C-alpha positions in Angstrom: 49.9 52.6 9.8 46.4 52.9 10.1 44.2 55.9 10.8 47.1 58.5 10.5 47.6 57.3 7.1 44.3 57.1 6.0 43.5 60.6 7.9 47.1 62.4 5.4 44.9 60.9 2.7 42.0 62.2 3.1 43.7 65.9 3.9 45.7 65.4 0.9 42.9 64.4 -1.8 41.5 67.5 -2.6 44.7 69.8 -2.7 46.4 66.9 -5.3 43.0 67.7 -7.2 43.6 71.2 -6.8 46.7 71.0 -8.1 46.1 69.2 -11.2 43.5 70.9 -12.5 45.4 74.2 -12.3 46.2 75.8 -15.5 50.0 77.0 -15.7 50.1 80.6 -16.9 53.6 81.0 -19.4 55.0 83.9 -21.2 56.8 83.7 -24.5 59.3 86.4 -25.0 60.5 86.0 -29.3 63.5 87.5 -30.9 66.8 86.7 -32.4 68.5 87.2 -29.2 71.8 88.2 -31.0 72.8 88.5 -28.5 70.4 87.9 -25.4 71.2 91.4 -23.2 69.7 92.8 -20.3 66.9 94.2 -21.7 65.5 91.5 -22.7 66.1 90.1 -19.4 64.4 92.3 -17.5 61.1 92.2 -19.5 60.5 88.9 -18.9 61.7 89.3 -15.5 59.1 92.0 -14.8 56.0 90.5 -16.4 57.0 87.4 -14.6 56.5 89.1 -11.8 53.8 91.6 -12.3 51.3 88.9 -14.1 52.4 86.1 -11.4 53.0 83.9 -14.4 54.2 80.1 -13.7 57.3 80.5 -16.0 58.6 82.8 -19.0 59.8 81.1 -22.3 62.7 82.9 -24.3 62.5 81.9 -27.6 65.1 82.4 -30.4 63.6 82.5 -34.1 65.5 80.1 -36.6 65.2 82.9 -39.1 62.6 85.8 -38.1 60.5 86.7 -41.5 61.3 90.0 -42.2 65.1 89.8 -41.2 68.3 89.4 -43.7 69.5 85.6 -43.2 72.9 87.5 -43.1 72.7 89.2 -40.0 71.3 86.2 -38.0 74.6 84.6 -35.8 74.1 80.5 -36.2 71.5 79.3 -34.1 74.0 77.2 -32.1 75.4 80.2 -30.7 72.6 82.0 -29.9 71.2 79.6 -27.5 74.2 79.1 -26.1 74.4 82.3 -25.0 70.6 82.3 -23.8 71.2 79.2 -21.8 74.3 81.2 -19.9 72.3 84.2 -19.2 69.2 82.1 -17.7 71.4 79.7 -15.5 70.2 79.6 -12.3 67.0 81.2 -13.1 64.3 79.1 -11.8 60.9 81.4 -13.5 63.1 81.7 -17.0 63.9 79.1 -19.7 64.5 78.4 -23.3 61.5 77.5 -26.0 63.7 75.9 -29.3 60.3 75.0 -31.4 61.1 77.7 -33.8 64.5 76.6 -33.9 64.0 72.5 -34.6 61.2 73.7 -37.2 64.1 76.2 -39.2 62.8 77.7 -41.3 60.7 81.7 -41.2 59.0 81.7 -38.0 55.9 83.2 -37.8 53.5 83.5 -34.4 50.7 81.4 -35.9 52.4 78.4 -36.7 54.3 78.8 -33.4 51.6 79.4 -31.1 49.1 76.6 -33.3 52.0 73.7 -32.1 52.5 74.9 -28.5 48.7 74.9 -27.8 48.1 72.0 -28.9 51.4 70.2 -27.7 50.2 71.9 -24.0 46.6 72.4 -24.1 46.7 73.4 -20.4 48.9 75.5 -20.2 47.7 79.8 -21.2 50.2 82.0 -22.7 51.0 85.6 -22.3 52.9 87.1 -25.8 55.0 89.4 -24.9 55.5 92.0 -27.5 57.0 95.7 -27.0 55.1 98.8 -27.6 56.4 99.3 -30.8 55.2 96.4 -32.5 51.4 97.1 -31.2 50.8 99.1 -33.9 51.6 96.6 -36.5 49.3 93.7 -35.0 46.7 94.0 -37.8 49.8 93.3 -40.3 50.4 89.9 -38.6 50.0 86.5 -40.1 46.3 85.5 -39.3 46.2 87.5 -36.2 42.6 87.1 -36.1 43.4 83.3 -34.9 46.6 84.1 -32.8 44.3 86.2 -30.3 41.9 83.8 -30.2 44.6 81.4 -28.9 47.5 83.3 -26.4 47.3 87.0 -24.0 48.8 89.4 -25.7 51.1 91.7 -23.5 52.1 95.3 -24.2 55.3 96.3 -22.5 54.9 99.9 -22.2 58.1 102.3 -23.8 57.8 106.6 -23.6 56.6 107.8 -27.4 55.0 104.7 -28.7 50.9 105.3 -29.2 49.3 101.8 -27.7 46.2 102.2 -28.7 45.0 98.7 -30.9 41.7 97.4 -31.8 43.3 93.9 -30.3 43.1 93.0 -27.0 46.3 93.8 -25.2 47.5 93.7 -21.6 50.0 96.4 -20.8 52.8 96.3 -18.6 55.1 98.7 -17.7 58.6 97.2 -17.2 62.0 99.9 -16.4 63.4 101.6 -20.0 66.6 100.5 -21.1 67.6 101.6 -24.3 70.1 98.8 -24.7 69.6 96.7 -28.8 71.6 93.9 -30.3 72.4 95.7 -33.3 73.7 98.2 -30.7 76.2 95.6 -29.4 77.5 93.7 -32.2 78.2 97.4 -33.8 79.8 97.8 -30.3 81.8 94.8 -30.2 82.6 95.4 -34.3 84.2 99.1 -33.8 86.0 98.3 -30.5 84.1 99.5 -27.7 82.9 97.9 -24.3 79.7 96.1 -23.9 80.2 95.6 -20.2 76.8 95.5 -18.2 74.8 95.7 -21.6 74.5 91.9 -21.2 75.0 89.1 -18.7 79.3 88.7 -18.1 79.2 85.0 -19.3 77.6 86.0 -22.2 80.1 88.9 -22.4 83.0 86.4 -22.4 81.7 83.9 -24.4 81.1 86.3 -27.3 84.9 87.3 -26.7 86.4 84.2 -26.7 84.4 82.7 -29.4 85.3 86.2 -31.3 81.3 86.9 -32.6 80.5 90.5 -34.0 84.0 90.9 -34.4 83.2 92.0 -38.6 81.2 94.9 -40.0 
């Protein structure tokens, strides 16, 4: 146990120092996920891959600032569907901060907390192309852009011009929406292949979205 162990120790020290000093690169994809569908998962996976991130967190809102609370499914059910959707995907995870805080969710408040809790992490805040033009209206947007790198998911038909720093990523277009899925369930239509099978089974077993 002498020279060989010492040699290994010397060889590992620089690598250990490099790993501990490396900053994490984490994507944040927020939304109601009411329910989560294949479009959400494709966006998360594509941004993770193309930006070489360490992980992407799906972050469900407790109550979005501009959405009628009556349209929101209970947080525990939306969270259960998210867990089913990402099962087996190590590079996807769930951030529950906004569910824990409750109330209306503003991105600045959430990211202010996360960046203070995880000062070793660089956050990539993922938004759809349809949201880029509305960035000037976001609460404390000038402070928010100092905290995170915005990532815009490109979609046909949207003007991506903005004065704010946005990193654009091409993602295969999937014309799927949670509203479409809820309406289909309420009308008795198929939602197969629009979302993960485990999520579809959960919706059927729990009798979700049957009321218009």
